[in-house]
N, CA, C, O and the ligand as a Tripos MOL2 file, in Angstrom:
@<TRIPOS>MOLECULE
protein
  273   271    69     0     0
PROTEIN
NO_CHARGES

@<TRIPOS>ATOM
      1 N         -11.9480   26.4150    1.0610 N.3       1 MET1
      2 CA        -11.4620   25.4000    0.1180 C.3       1 MET1
      3 C         -12.5980   24.9030   -0.7640 C.2       1 MET1
      4 O         -13.7040   24.6340   -0.2960 O.2       1 MET1
      5 N         -12.2990   24.7910   -2.0350 N.am      2 ARG2
      6 CA        -13.2480   24.1750   -2.9430 C.3       2 ARG2
      7 C         -12.5000   23.1270   -3.7560 C.2       2 ARG2
      8 O         -11.2710   23.1420   -3.8290 O.2       2 ARG2
      9 N         -13.2540   22.2210   -4.3640 N.am      3 THR3
     10 CA        -12.6360   21.2050   -5.1950 C.3       3 THR3
     11 C         -12.9600   21.4850   -6.6560 C.2       3 THR3
     12 O         -14.1250   21.6310   -7.0280 O.2       3 THR3
     13 N         -11.9330   21.5560   -7.4660 N.am      4 THR4
     14 CA        -12.1000   21.7930   -8.8940 C.3       4 THR4
     15 C         -11.5750   20.5910   -9.6650 C.2       4 THR4
     16 O         -10.4890   20.0850   -9.3790 O.2       4 THR4
     17 N         -12.3530   20.1350  -10.6460 N.am      5 VAL5
     18 CA        -11.9150   19.0380  -11.5040 C.3       5 VAL5
     19 C         -11.4500   19.6180  -12.8330 C.2       5 VAL5
     20 O         -12.1790   20.3660  -13.4840 O.2       5 VAL5
     21 N         -10.2350   19.2670  -13.2260 N.am      6 ILE6
     22 CA         -9.6740   19.7480  -14.4940 C.3       6 ILE6
     23 C          -9.3090   18.5360  -15.3420 C.2       6 ILE6
     24 O          -8.6170   17.6290  -14.8800 O.2       6 ILE6
     25 N          -9.7790   18.5290  -16.5820 N.am      7 ASN7
     26 CA         -9.4540   17.4380  -17.5070 C.3       7 ASN7
     27 C          -8.1660   17.7650  -18.2430 C.2       7 ASN7
     28 O          -8.0010   18.8620  -18.7770 O.2       7 ASN7
     29 N          -7.2570   16.7990  -18.2650 N.am      8 ILE8
     30 CA         -5.9200   17.0170  -18.8150 C.3       8 ILE8
     31 C          -5.6600   16.0440  -19.9570 C.2       8 ILE8
     32 O          -5.9630   14.8550  -19.8670 O.2       8 ILE8
     33 N          -5.0880   16.5840  -21.0380 N.am      9 LYS9
     34 CA         -4.6960   15.7450  -22.1610 C.3       9 LYS9
     35 C          -3.1740   15.7010  -22.2090 C.2       9 LYS9
     36 O          -2.5160   16.7270  -22.0440 O.2       9 LYS9
     37 N          -2.6170   14.5200  -22.4340 N.am     10 GLY10
     38 CA         -1.1730   14.4250  -22.6200 C.3      10 GLY10
     39 C          -0.4370   13.6500  -21.5480 C.2      10 GLY10
     40 O           0.7770   13.4730  -21.6370 O.2      10 GLY10
     41 N          -1.1590   13.1830  -20.5290 N.am     11 MET11
     42 CA         -0.4970   12.3670  -19.5130 C.3      11 MET11
     43 C          -0.3600   10.9400  -20.0380 C.2      11 MET11
     44 O          -1.3290   10.3430  -20.5060 O.2      11 MET11
     45 N           0.8620   10.4030  -19.9540 N.am     12 THR12
     46 CA          1.0800    9.0580  -20.4980 C.3      12 THR12
     47 C           1.5420    8.0430  -19.4620 C.2      12 THR12
     48 O           1.4390    6.8390  -19.6930 O.2      12 THR12
     49 N           2.0430    8.5030  -18.3340 N.am     13 CYS13
     50 CA          2.5880    7.5560  -17.3650 C.3      13 CYS13
     51 C           2.5050    8.1410  -15.9620 C.2      13 CYS13
     52 O           2.0570    9.2700  -15.7660 O.2      13 CYS13
     53 N           2.9480    7.3440  -14.9890 N.am     14 MET14
     54 CA          2.8860    7.7950  -13.5980 C.3      14 MET14
     55 C           3.8450    8.9550  -13.3430 C.2      14 MET14
     56 O           3.6730    9.7020  -12.3800 O.2      14 MET14
     57 N           4.8560    9.1100  -14.2030 N.am     15 GLY15
     58 CA          5.7600   10.2530  -14.0760 C.3      15 GLY15
     59 C           5.0240   11.5610  -14.3280 C.2      15 GLY15
     60 O           5.2300   12.5510  -13.6260 O.2      15 GLY15
     61 N           4.1610   11.5500  -15.3460 N.am     16 CYS16
     62 CA          3.3410   12.7280  -15.6400 C.3      16 CYS16
     63 C           2.4230   13.0310  -14.4530 C.2      16 CYS16
     64 O           2.2770   14.1800  -14.0380 O.2      16 CYS16
     65 N           1.8200   11.9900  -13.9260 N.am     17 VAL17
     66 CA          0.9050   12.1340  -12.7850 C.3      17 VAL17
     67 C           1.6220   12.7910  -11.6210 C.2      17 VAL17
     68 O           1.1020   13.7160  -10.9960 O.2      17 VAL17
     69 N           2.8330   12.2980  -11.3340 N.am     18 LYS18
     70 CA          3.5930   12.8240  -10.1950 C.3      18 LYS18
     71 C           4.0080   14.2650  -10.4280 C.2      18 LYS18
     72 O           3.9400   15.0880   -9.5140 O.2      18 LYS18
     73 N           4.4400   14.5800  -11.6510 N.am     19 SER19
     74 CA          4.9020   15.9550  -11.8590 C.3      19 SER19
     75 C           3.7340   16.9390  -11.7820 C.2      19 SER19
     76 O           3.8920   18.0380  -11.2510 O.2      19 SER19
     77 N           2.5770   16.5650  -12.2960 N.am     20 ILE20
     78 CA          1.4240   17.4690  -12.1930 C.3      20 ILE20
     79 C           1.0150   17.6420  -10.7370 C.2      20 ILE20
     80 O           0.7310   18.7540  -10.2920 O.2      20 ILE20
     81 N           0.9880   16.5490  -10.0060 N.am     21 LYS21
     82 CA          0.6520   16.6260   -8.5790 C.3      21 LYS21
     83 C           1.6190   17.5740   -7.8540 C.2      21 LYS21
     84 O           1.2050   18.4410   -7.0840 O.2      21 LYS21
     85 N           2.9140   17.3840   -8.1230 N.am     22 ASN22
     86 CA          3.9280   18.1900   -7.4300 C.3      22 ASN22
     87 C           3.8170   19.6790   -7.7540 C.2      22 ASN22
     88 O           3.8550   20.5150   -6.8510 O.2      22 ASN22
     89 N           3.6790   20.0130   -9.0360 N.am     23 ILE23
     90 CA          3.6460   21.4370   -9.3840 C.3      23 ILE23
     91 C           2.3830   22.1060   -8.8500 C.2      23 ILE23
     92 O           2.4150   23.2700   -8.4500 O.2      23 ILE23
     93 N           1.2700   21.3680   -8.8440 N.am     24 LEU24
     94 CA          0.0300   21.9630   -8.3250 C.3      24 LEU24
     95 C           0.1120   22.1730   -6.8220 C.2      24 LEU24
     96 O          -0.3260   23.2020   -6.3060 O.2      24 LEU24
     97 N           0.6790   21.1870   -6.1160 N.am     25 GLU25
     98 CA          0.7190   21.2900   -4.6540 C.3      25 GLU25
     99 C           1.7340   22.3190   -4.1820 C.2      25 GLU25
    100 O           1.7420   22.6880   -3.0080 O.2      25 GLU25
    101 N           2.6070   22.7960   -5.1040 N.am     26 MET26
    102 CA          3.5420   23.8640   -4.7430 C.3      26 MET26
    103 C           2.8810   25.2400   -4.7830 C.2      26 MET26
    104 O           3.4260   26.2000   -4.2380 O.2      26 MET26
    105 N           1.7190   25.3480   -5.4180 N.am     27 ILE27
    106 CA          1.0460   26.6400   -5.5290 C.3      27 ILE27
    107 C           0.4380   27.0090   -4.1750 C.2      27 ILE27
    108 O          -0.2450   26.1870   -3.5630 O.2      27 ILE27
    109 N           0.6770   28.2320   -3.7020 N.am     28 PRO28
    110 CA          0.0610   28.6540   -2.4420 C.3      28 PRO28
    111 C          -1.4690   28.5660   -2.5300 C.2      28 PRO28
    112 O          -2.0620   28.9670   -3.5320 O.2      28 PRO28
    113 N          -2.0850   28.0500   -1.4970 N.am     29 GLY29
    114 CA         -3.5430   27.9460   -1.4710 C.3      29 GLY29
    115 C          -4.0610   26.6050   -1.9470 C.2      29 GLY29
    116 O          -5.2520   26.3140   -1.8320 O.2      29 GLY29
    117 N          -3.1620   25.7850   -2.4840 N.am     30 VAL30
    118 CA         -3.5880   24.4580   -2.9430 C.3      30 VAL30
    119 C          -3.3480   23.4440   -1.8380 C.2      30 VAL30
    120 O          -2.2660   23.3800   -1.2550 O.2      30 VAL30
    121 N          -4.3780   22.6510   -1.5610 N.am     31 GLY31
    122 CA         -4.2410   21.5560   -0.6100 C.3      31 GLY31
    123 C          -3.8200   20.3210   -1.3580 C.2      31 GLY31
    124 O          -2.6880   20.2240   -1.8300 O.2      31 GLY31
    125 N          -4.7310   19.3740   -1.4680 N.am     32 ASP32
    126 CA         -4.4070   18.1090   -2.1230 C.3      32 ASP32
    127 C          -4.7330   18.1760   -3.6120 C.2      32 ASP32
    128 O          -5.7680   18.7110   -4.0090 O.2      32 ASP32
    129 N          -3.8390   17.6290   -4.4260 N.am     33 ALA33
    130 CA         -4.1160   17.4720   -5.8620 C.3      33 ALA33
    131 C          -4.1150   15.9810   -6.1640 C.2      33 ALA33
    132 O          -3.0900   15.3070   -6.0590 O.2      33 ALA33
    133 N          -5.2880   15.4840   -6.5420 N.am     34 ASN34
    134 CA         -5.4480   14.0540   -6.7700 C.3      34 ASN34
    135 C          -5.5250   13.8000   -8.2780 C.2      34 ASN34
    136 O          -6.5530   14.0550   -8.9050 O.2      34 ASN34
    137 N          -4.4310   13.2950   -8.8530 N.am     35 VAL35
    138 CA         -4.3440   13.1160  -10.3040 C.3      35 VAL35
    139 C          -4.6660   11.6750  -10.6660 C.2      35 VAL35
    140 O          -4.1420   10.7400  -10.0590 O.2      35 VAL35
    141 N          -5.5320   11.5010  -11.6610 N.am     36 SER36
    142 CA         -5.8520   10.1620  -12.1550 C.3      36 SER36
    143 C          -5.4370   10.0390  -13.6130 C.2      36 SER36
    144 O          -5.9310   10.7570  -14.4820 O.2      36 SER36
    145 N          -4.5180    9.1120  -13.8610 N.am     37 LEU37
    146 CA         -4.0630    8.8530  -15.2340 C.3      37 LEU37
    147 C          -5.2030    8.2270  -16.0370 C.2      37 LEU37
    148 O          -5.4290    8.5780  -17.1940 O.2      37 LEU37
    149 N          -5.9090    7.3030  -15.4100 N.am     38 GLU38
    150 CA         -6.9970    6.5650  -16.0620 C.3      38 GLU38
    151 C          -8.1220    7.5120  -16.5070 C.2      38 GLU38
    152 O          -8.6350    7.4010  -17.6210 O.2      38 GLU38
    153 N          -8.4920    8.4350  -15.6280 N.am     39 ASP39
    154 CA         -9.5910    9.3530  -15.9470 C.3      39 ASP39
    155 C          -9.1020   10.5990  -16.6720 C.2      39 ASP39
    156 O          -9.9100   11.4180  -17.1120 O.2      39 ASP39
    157 N          -7.7750   10.7510  -16.8000 N.am     40 ALA40
    158 CA         -7.1690   11.9280  -17.4310 C.3      40 ALA40
    159 C          -7.6800   13.2220  -16.8050 C.2      40 ALA40
    160 O          -8.0660   14.1620  -17.4990 O.2      40 ALA40
    161 N          -7.6700   13.2430  -15.4890 N.am     41 GLN41
    162 CA         -8.1170   14.4440  -14.8120 C.3      41 GLN41
    163 C          -7.4540   14.6100  -13.4420 C.2      41 GLN41
    164 O          -6.8690   13.6770  -12.8910 O.2      41 GLN41
    165 N          -7.5660   15.8230  -12.9200 N.am     42 VAL42
    166 CA         -7.0720   16.0970  -11.5770 C.3      42 VAL42
    167 C          -8.1820   16.7540  -10.7690 C.2      42 VAL42
    168 O          -8.9030   17.6250  -11.2570 O.2      42 VAL42
    169 N          -8.2980   16.3160   -9.5280 N.am     43 LYS43
    170 CA         -9.1980   16.9540   -8.5710 C.3      43 LYS43
    171 C          -8.3280   17.7510   -7.6150 C.2      43 LYS43
    172 O          -7.5070   17.1920   -6.8870 O.2      43 LYS43
    173 N          -8.5140   19.0500   -7.6260 N.am     44 VAL44
    174 CA         -7.6610   19.9280   -6.8250 C.3      44 VAL44
    175 C          -8.4660   20.5920   -5.7260 C.2      44 VAL44
    176 O          -9.5030   21.2020   -5.9850 O.2      44 VAL44
    177 N          -7.9900   20.4720   -4.5150 N.am     45 GLN45
    178 CA         -8.5710   21.2310   -3.4120 C.3      45 GLN45
    179 C          -7.7880   22.5280   -3.3140 C.2      45 GLN45
    180 O          -6.5710   22.5090   -3.1290 O.2      45 GLN45
    181 N          -8.4790   23.6540   -3.4370 N.am     46 HIS46
    182 CA         -7.7480   24.9240   -3.4100 C.3      46 HIS46
    183 C          -8.6240   26.0390   -2.8530 C.2      46 HIS46
    184 O          -9.8530   25.9680   -2.8490 O.2      46 HIS46
    185 N          -7.9280   27.0750   -2.3820 N.am     47 ASP47
    186 CA         -8.5990   28.2720   -1.9100 C.3      47 ASP47
    187 C          -8.7040   29.2210   -3.0990 C.2      47 ASP47
    188 O          -7.7040   29.7590   -3.5750 O.2      47 ASP47
    189 N          -9.9160   29.4110   -3.5610 N.am     48 ASP48
    190 CA        -10.1570   30.1760   -4.7840 C.3      48 ASP48
    191 C          -9.6220   31.6080   -4.7020 C.2      48 ASP48
    192 O          -9.2780   32.1990   -5.7250 O.2      48 ASP48
    193 N          -9.5530   32.1570   -3.5070 N.am     49 ALA49
    194 CA         -9.0930   33.5370   -3.3460 C.3      49 ALA49
    195 C          -7.5840   33.6540   -3.5400 C.2      49 ALA49
    196 O          -7.0830   34.7200   -3.8980 O.2      49 ALA49
    197 N          -6.8640   32.5680   -3.3080 N.am     50 ILE50
    198 CA         -5.3940   32.5890   -3.4270 C.3      50 ILE50
    199 C          -4.9590   31.9350   -4.7340 C.2      50 ILE50
    200 O          -4.1340   32.4800   -5.4680 O.2      50 ILE50
    201 N          -5.5200   30.7670   -5.0140 N.am     51 SER51
    202 CA         -5.1470   30.0280   -6.2260 C.3      51 SER51
    203 C          -6.4060   29.8110   -7.0700 C.2      51 SER51
    204 O          -7.2090   28.9160   -6.8070 O.2      51 SER51
    205 N          -6.5470   30.6530   -8.0830 N.am     52 SER52
    206 CA         -7.7290   30.6090   -8.9390 C.3      52 SER52
    207 C          -7.6570   29.4250   -9.8980 C.2      52 SER52
    208 O          -6.5950   28.8390  -10.1090 O.2      52 SER52
    209 N          -8.7980   29.0900  -10.4670 N.am     53 ILE53
    210 CA         -8.8270   28.0180  -11.4640 C.3      53 ILE53
    211 C          -7.9200   28.3780  -12.6440 C.2      53 ILE53
    212 O          -7.2200   27.5170  -13.1780 O.2      53 ILE53
    213 N          -7.9360   29.6470  -13.0470 N.am     54 ALA54
    214 CA         -7.0970   30.0800  -14.1720 C.3      54 ALA54
    215 C          -5.6180   29.8270  -13.8840 C.2      54 ALA54
    216 O          -4.8630   29.4360  -14.7740 O.2      54 ALA54
    217 N          -5.2120   30.0520  -12.6360 N.am     55 LEU55
    218 CA         -3.8160   29.8230  -12.2620 C.3      55 LEU55
    219 C          -3.4880   28.3330  -12.3150 C.2      55 LEU55
    220 O          -2.4140   27.9440  -12.7760 O.2      55 LEU55
    221 N          -4.4050   27.5100  -11.8480 N.am     56 LEU56
    222 CA         -4.1880   26.0570  -11.8910 C.3      56 LEU56
    223 C          -4.0310   25.5840  -13.3310 C.2      56 LEU56
    224 O          -3.1280   24.8130  -13.6550 O.2      56 LEU56
    225 N          -4.9330   26.0640  -14.1890 N.am     57 VAL57
    226 CA         -4.9040   25.6740  -15.6080 C.3      57 VAL57
    227 C          -3.5990   26.1320  -16.2580 C.2      57 VAL57
    228 O          -2.9640   25.3810  -16.9980 O.2      57 VAL57
    229 N          -3.2070   27.3820  -15.9690 N.am     58 GLN58
    230 CA         -1.9780   27.9260  -16.5550 C.3      58 GLN58
    231 C          -0.7650   27.1040  -16.1220 C.2      58 GLN58
    232 O           0.1300   26.8340  -16.9220 O.2      58 GLN58
    233 N          -0.7450   26.7140  -14.8610 N.am     59 THR59
    234 CA          0.3770   25.9410  -14.3340 C.3      59 THR59
    235 C           0.4810   24.5910  -15.0350 C.2      59 THR59
    236 O           1.5790   24.1370  -15.3570 O.2      59 THR59
    237 N          -0.6460   23.9610  -15.2680 N.am     60 ILE60
    238 CA         -0.6520   22.6580  -15.9590 C.3      60 ILE60
    239 C          -0.1650   22.8260  -17.4000 C.2      60 ILE60
    240 O           0.5940   21.9990  -17.9060 O.2      60 ILE60
    241 N          -0.6060   23.8950  -18.0520 N.am     61 MET61
    242 CA         -0.1970   24.1260  -19.4440 C.3      61 MET61
    243 C           1.2870   24.4670  -19.5230 C.2      61 MET61
    244 O           1.9740   24.0410  -20.4510 O.2      61 MET61
    245 N           1.7850   25.2370  -18.5460 N.am     62 ASP62
    246 CA          3.2090   25.5780  -18.5090 C.3      62 ASP62
    247 C           4.0660   24.3310  -18.3580 C.2      62 ASP62
    248 O           5.2250   24.3180  -18.7730 O.2      62 ASP62
    249 N           3.5000   23.2770  -17.7640 N.am     63 ALA63
    250 CA          4.2380   22.0280  -17.5730 C.3      63 ALA63
    251 C           4.2090   21.1630  -18.8340 C.2      63 ALA63
    252 O           4.8030   20.0850  -18.8740 O.2      63 ALA63
    253 N           3.5140   21.6470  -19.8570 N.am     64 GLY64
    254 CA          3.5460   20.9470  -21.1360 C.3      64 GLY64
    255 C           2.3500   20.0510  -21.4160 C.2      64 GLY64
    256 O           2.3940   19.2070  -22.3100 O.2      64 GLY64
    257 N           1.2860   20.2360  -20.6520 N.am     65 PHE65
    258 CA          0.0810   19.4170  -20.8690 C.3      65 PHE65
    259 C          -1.0500   20.2870  -21.4050 C.2      65 PHE65
    260 O          -1.0310   21.5110  -21.2790 O.2      65 PHE65
    261 N          -2.0220   19.6290  -22.0000 N.am     66 GLU66
    262 CA         -3.1820   20.3400  -22.5320 C.3      66 GLU66
    263 C          -4.3330   20.2190  -21.5480 C.2      66 GLU66
    264 O          -4.5530   19.1620  -20.9570 O.2      66 GLU66
    265 N          -5.0610   21.3090  -21.3810 N.am     67 VAL67
    266 CA         -6.2730   21.2800  -20.5710 C.3      67 VAL67
    267 C          -7.4610   21.2990  -21.5200 C.2      67 VAL67
    268 O          -7.5670   22.1720  -22.3810 O.2      67 VAL67
    269 N          -8.3500   20.3320  -21.3570 N.am     68 VAL68
    270 CA         -9.4780   20.2130  -22.2910 C.3      68 VAL68
    271 C         -10.8040   20.5050  -21.5960 C.2      68 VAL68
    272 O         -11.8580   20.4520  -22.2300 O.2      68 VAL68
    273 CU          4.7020   10.5080  -18.2200 Cu       69 CU69
@<TRIPOS>BOND
     1     1     2 1
     2     2     3 1
     3     3     4 2
     4     3     5 am
     5     5     6 1
     6     6     7 1
     7     7     8 2
     8     7     9 am
     9     9    10 1
    10    10    11 1
    11    11    12 2
    12    11    13 am
    13    13    14 1
    14    14    15 1
    15    15    16 2
    16    15    17 am
    17    17    18 1
    18    18    19 1
    19    19    20 2
    20    19    21 am
    21    21    22 1
    22    22    23 1
    23    23    24 2
    24    23    25 am
    25    25    26 1
    26    26    27 1
    27    27    28 2
    28    27    29 am
    29    29    30 1
    30    30    31 1
    31    31    32 2
    32    31    33 am
    33    33    34 1
    34    34    35 1
    35    35    36 2
    36    35    37 am
    37    37    38 1
    38    38    39 1
    39    39    40 2
    40    39    41 am
    41    41    42 1
    42    42    43 1
    43    43    44 2
    44    43    45 am
    45    45    46 1
    46    46    47 1
    47    47    48 2
    48    47    49 am
    49    49    50 1
    50    50    51 1
    51    51    52 2
    52    51    53 am
    53    53    54 1
    54    54    55 1
    55    55    56 2
    56    55    57 am
    57    57    58 1
    58    58    59 1
    59    59    60 2
    60    59    61 am
    61    61    62 1
    62    62    63 1
    63    63    64 2
    64    63    65 am
    65    65    66 1
    66    66    67 1
    67    67    68 2
    68    67    69 am
    69    69    70 1
    70    70    71 1
    71    71    72 2
    72    71    73 am
    73    73    74 1
    74    74    75 1
    75    75    76 2
    76    75    77 am
    77    77    78 1
    78    78    79 1
    79    79    80 2
    80    79    81 am
    81    81    82 1
    82    82    83 1
    83    83    84 2
    84    83    85 am
    85    85    86 1
    86    86    87 1
    87    87    88 2
    88    87    89 am
    89    89    90 1
    90    90    91 1
    91    91    92 2
    92    91    93 am
    93    93    94 1
    94    94    95 1
    95    95    96 2
    96    95    97 am
    97    97    98 1
    98    98    99 1
    99    99   100 2
   100    99   101 am
   101   101   102 1
   102   102   103 1
   103   103   104 2
   104   103   105 am
   105   105   106 1
   106   106   107 1
   107   107   108 2
   108   107   109 am
   109   109   110 1
   110   110   111 1
   111   111   112 2
   112   111   113 am
   113   113   114 1
   114   114   115 1
   115   115   116 2
   116   115   117 am
   117   117   118 1
   118   118   119 1
   119   119   120 2
   120   119   121 am
   121   121   122 1
   122   122   123 1
   123   123   124 2
   124   123   125 am
   125   125   126 1
   126   126   127 1
   127   127   128 2
   128   127   129 am
   129   129   130 1
   130   130   131 1
   131   131   132 2
   132   131   133 am
   133   133   134 1
   134   134   135 1
   135   135   136 2
   136   135   137 am
   137   137   138 1
   138   138   139 1
   139   139   140 2
   140   139   141 am
   141   141   142 1
   142   142   143 1
   143   143   144 2
   144   143   145 am
   145   145   146 1
   146   146   147 1
   147   147   148 2
   148   147   149 am
   149   149   150 1
   150   150   151 1
   151   151   152 2
   152   151   153 am
   153   153   154 1
   154   154   155 1
   155   155   156 2
   156   155   157 am
   157   157   158 1
   158   158   159 1
   159   159   160 2
   160   159   161 am
   161   161   162 1
   162   162   163 1
   163   163   164 2
   164   163   165 am
   165   165   166 1
   166   166   167 1
   167   167   168 2
   168   167   169 am
   169   169   170 1
   170   170   171 1
   171   171   172 2
   172   171   173 am
   173   173   174 1
   174   174   175 1
   175   175   176 2
   176   175   177 am
   177   177   178 1
   178   178   179 1
   179   179   180 2
   180   179   181 am
   181   181   182 1
   182   182   183 1
   183   183   184 2
   184   183   185 am
   185   185   186 1
   186   186   187 1
   187   187   188 2
   188   187   189 am
   189   189   190 1
   190   190   191 1
   191   191   192 2
   192   191   193 am
   193   193   194 1
   194   194   195 1
   195   195   196 2
   196   195   197 am
   197   197   198 1
   198   198   199 1
   199   199   200 2
   200   199   201 am
   201   201   202 1
   202   202   203 1
   203   203   204 2
   204   203   205 am
   205   205   206 1
   206   206   207 1
   207   207   208 2
   208   207   209 am
   209   209   210 1
   210   210   211 1
   211   211   212 2
   212   211   213 am
   213   213   214 1
   214   214   215 1
   215   215   216 2
   216   215   217 am
   217   217   218 1
   218   218   219 1
   219   219   220 2
   220   219   221 am
   221   221   222 1
   222   222   223 1
   223   223   224 2
   224   223   225 am
   225   225   226 1
   226   226   227 1
   227   227   228 2
   228   227   229 am
   229   229   230 1
   230   230   231 1
   231   231   232 2
   232   231   233 am
   233   233   234 1
   234   234   235 1
   235   235   236 2
   236   235   237 am
   237   237   238 1
   238   238   239 1
   239   239   240 2
   240   239   241 am
   241   241   242 1
   242   242   243 1
   243   243   244 2
   244   243   245 am
   245   245   246 1
   246   246   247 1
   247   247   248 2
   248   247   249 am
   249   249   250 1
   250   250   251 1
   251   251   252 2
   252   251   253 am
   253   253   254 1
   254   254   255 1
   255   255   256 2
   256   255   257 am
   257   257   258 1
   258   258   259 1
   259   259   260 2
   260   259   261 am
   261   261   262 1
   262   262   263 1
   263   263   264 2
   264   263   265 am
   265   265   266 1
   266   266   267 1
   267   267   268 2
   268   267   269 am
   269   269   270 1
   270   270   271 1
   271   271   272 2
@<TRIPOS>SUBSTRUCTURE
     1 MET1         2 RESIDUE 1 A MET
     2 ARG2         6 RESIDUE 1 A ARG
     3 THR3        10 RESIDUE 1 A THR
     4 THR4        14 RESIDUE 1 A THR
     5 VAL5        18 RESIDUE 1 A VAL
     6 ILE6        22 RESIDUE 1 A ILE
     7 ASN7        26 RESIDUE 1 A ASN
     8 ILE8        30 RESIDUE 1 A ILE
     9 LYS9        34 RESIDUE 1 A LYS
    10 GLY10       38 RESIDUE 1 A GLY
    11 MET11       42 RESIDUE 1 A MET
    12 THR12       46 RESIDUE 1 A THR
    13 CYS13       50 RESIDUE 1 A CYS
    14 MET14       54 RESIDUE 1 A MET
    15 GLY15       58 RESIDUE 1 A GLY
    16 CYS16       62 RESIDUE 1 A CYS
    17 VAL17       66 RESIDUE 1 A VAL
    18 LYS18       70 RESIDUE 1 A LYS
    19 SER19       74 RESIDUE 1 A SER
    20 ILE20       78 RESIDUE 1 A ILE
    21 LYS21       82 RESIDUE 1 A LYS
    22 ASN22       86 RESIDUE 1 A ASN
    23 ILE23       90 RESIDUE 1 A ILE
    24 LEU24       94 RESIDUE 1 A LEU
    25 GLU25       98 RESIDUE 1 A GLU
    26 MET26      102 RESIDUE 1 A MET
    27 ILE27      106 RESIDUE 1 A ILE
    28 PRO28      110 RESIDUE 1 A PRO
    29 GLY29      114 RESIDUE 1 A GLY
    30 VAL30      118 RESIDUE 1 A VAL
    31 GLY31      122 RESIDUE 1 A GLY
    32 ASP32      126 RESIDUE 1 A ASP
    33 ALA33      130 RESIDUE 1 A ALA
    34 ASN34      134 RESIDUE 1 A ASN
    35 VAL35      138 RESIDUE 1 A VAL
    36 SER36      142 RESIDUE 1 A SER
    37 LEU37      146 RESIDUE 1 A LEU
    38 GLU38      150 RESIDUE 1 A GLU
    39 ASP39      154 RESIDUE 1 A ASP
    40 ALA40      158 RESIDUE 1 A ALA
    41 GLN41      162 RESIDUE 1 A GLN
    42 VAL42      166 RESIDUE 1 A VAL
    43 LYS43      170 RESIDUE 1 A LYS
    44 VAL44      174 RESIDUE 1 A VAL
    45 GLN45      178 RESIDUE 1 A GLN
    46 HIS46      182 RESIDUE 1 A HIS
    47 ASP47      186 RESIDUE 1 A ASP
    48 ASP48      190 RESIDUE 1 A ASP
    49 ALA49      194 RESIDUE 1 A ALA
    50 ILE50      198 RESIDUE 1 A ILE
    51 SER51      202 RESIDUE 1 A SER
    52 SER52      206 RESIDUE 1 A SER
    53 ILE53      210 RESIDUE 1 A ILE
    54 ALA54      214 RESIDUE 1 A ALA
    55 LEU55      218 RESIDUE 1 A LEU
    56 LEU56      222 RESIDUE 1 A LEU
    57 VAL57      226 RESIDUE 1 A VAL
    58 GLN58      230 RESIDUE 1 A GLN
    59 THR59      234 RESIDUE 1 A THR
    60 ILE60      238 RESIDUE 1 A ILE
    61 MET61      242 RESIDUE 1 A MET
    62 ASP62      246 RESIDUE 1 A ASP
    63 ALA63      250 RESIDUE 1 A ALA
    64 GLY64      254 RESIDUE 1 A GLY
    65 PHE65      258 RESIDUE 1 A PHE
    66 GLU66      262 RESIDUE 1 A GLU
    67 VAL67      266 RESIDUE 1 A VAL
    68 VAL68      270 RESIDUE 1 A VAL
    69 CU69       273 GROUP 0 **** ****
């Protein structure tokens, strides 16, 4: 497990926070996804061999948010 920090643009409320948390935690190999609206970022614990950073980023973008 490693922790990756991803900066996200486009989150406006706790609903956005919850949906990003939920979609990330559904990915195999992802442990905890800690989303902060205030910091506009997510800290994801994941197994790099199963869930790559590229996959995490793609999943966030597919949900309609920008990764910066
Ligand atoms: Cu929202």
